[in-house]
N, C-alpha and C positions, 0 to 999 in steps of 0.2 A: 477509241472509234471517234471518228473524228465527225465535222458536223454534217459533213456530207453525206454518209453512209449512215448516221444513226436515222435509227428509222424513227417518223415522231406520230405521234397518235391521233387516231383519226378525230376529226372536229365531232360535237356532240351533236346530233340529232335530234333537236328539242321535238320535234311533234313526232318525231318515232319513242319519245321518251312520256308523250301523252297516252299514245297509241297503249304502250307497257306500263301505263300507270291502271288504262283501265278497263284491262283484263283484269290486272290483279284486283283492284275497289271492286269491279264485278262479281268476281270470283268470290271476295273472302268479306266484300263489306268493307265501309269506310273506315269501320273502328278495329276492323280483322287486319289493316296494312299499316306497318311502322315505317317510319323516315328509314330506316334499314334497312327493312324491304323493298323499298322502291331504291337507294342508291344502288341495292347490288344487283338488283333485278338490273337498271340502266349501265351497270357499271362504271358508276361518279362519284365522287366525295362529296359530302352535307355541302361544304361551300358550294361546290359549281351547280347543283340542288335547287338551290337557296337564290342566287344568281339567274338562273334559266326559269325557274316556277316562283320564287316567292315563299311561298309555303305550300305545307300539302293540304290545305284546305285551296287552296288558288288551284292548287294542279288537279285537284279533285274536282271542281269546277270547270276545270278545262276538259277535265277526261269526261262529266256526264254533257257538256256540250257535242263532245265530238261522237260522245252515244248517241245523242239526240239524232242530230246530222243523219247516220246512218240505220238507226234500227227506229225510228222514229212512227210510229201506229198513221197511216195517210188519213188524217181525220177528212181530208176537203173531199176525196172519192169515197170513202167508205160512210161520210155522212154527206152525202148528196143530197141537195134540197126536192129532186123529182123520184126519191125513193122512200116506199112507204116509211114509216120512222119505227115501226117495232122491227120491220128487217133491216134497217141501216144500224141499228144501236143493236143487234143480233148480231149481222156481222161483224161490227166493230170488238164484243167481248170475243169472237171467235178468231178472231184474226190475232188480238191479245194472248189468247189460252194459245194457238199456235206458237206463237213468236216465244214468249217465255217458257216455254219448256220445252225447245229445239237443240240447244245444247246441253250436252252432258255435263259439264262447267260452270257454262256462263248464263245462268237460271233466272230466270225471274225479270223484272223492271231494275235496272240500276239505280236508276233518278227515285222513283217510289222506296226503294229498300233503304236510298238516301237518304228519305225525310224520316228514319228510324233512327238514324247516326247522334249517336250518346254527344260530338263537339256539335255545340249550338251554332256556330259557324256552318259547318258543313252542314247542317240539318236544315238550317234556313236556304242554303243557296241551292237545296235540293228541293226545297217547298217551293220558292220563287220557279226553276225550270217547271217541275208539277203541274202546277196551279192554272197553266198557260195552256195545257190539253183540258184541263175541267172546265176550265171556264168555256173555252170551244163546244163543250158539249153542252154547258150549260147555256150557251146563248144559239144554239142548236133546236136545245128543247123550248127556248121561247119562242122561237119562230114557227116549229112544227107541232108541239104540243104544250101550249100555255098551262094548260091547267094543269095542276099538277108537277111543271115543272123541276121545282127544287127538290122537290122529292124524289124523282125519276133520274136527274144527276146524281143526288146524293148514294142511289143505289146502285149508280155506275160506278162511282169513286172506290162504293167500299168493293163490288166485285171486283173489279180490276184489280183493286188492291190486295183482295184475298185470293187472284188469281197468280198473282206475285209471289204473295208468299208460300203459298200451296207450292209452289216450282221449287220455288229456293231452300222447299222443306222435304223436293223427293218427291213430289208427287210426279205419277209419269206423265208424258206429253197426252197420250190417250183419255187419260182422266179426267185433266186438262179442259179439254176438246169437248169432254163431256159434262164436264160443269157447265161451261158456258153455253151449250145447248141449253139443257136445261133452263138455264137464266134466262136466257132468248125468248124458249117458251112461256116463262112466265110474264116475262117484256110483254109479250103480243096479247097475252090473258089481259094484263092489269088495263093495257090502252085501248085496247075495244072496251073494257068494260067502262073505264074513263069516258070515250065519247058516246057511248049508247046513254050513260045516264047526261051527257051534255046536250045531246039530241033531242029528250025524251023533256 
């Protein structure tokens, strides 16, 4: 076979590789995906992998950024300043519950679950990305409900992470939504009580 008839291997698509990695990391978690899993799914050799992405952790960060671009909860819309705060926070929890349980394999929040990775570098990457959303929630509460803002922000963080973990453990979308609705009712009572106390 001469040079003219020999078929060339298609050029490796790095962004397609990130999409493949994103699905694997989301389904199995960072620790559950090996380098061999990644290279096999992308149909490349380890040297090509390192040339394209640097390391597994660096690819994980790119995959999380891609996930965030596609799946980030619309905080600006949900936490609109003209919306009653309890209603806004309840809507955020409900949106998260619906998203985390919508897919049979890609469950929970990829970034939230990445915060529990055994690898310290990957874990810190996930924390850095996840903290942005939590800081936005805290900033919102500082504006609309400064009394007890830190406790409410912590409550939101714990509830969102709990919804993600429950989704990953197989809780149905219907039950996740019901949990979010219960949490929303608690928020309404708690914030109404705070307002009554501060007004008296």
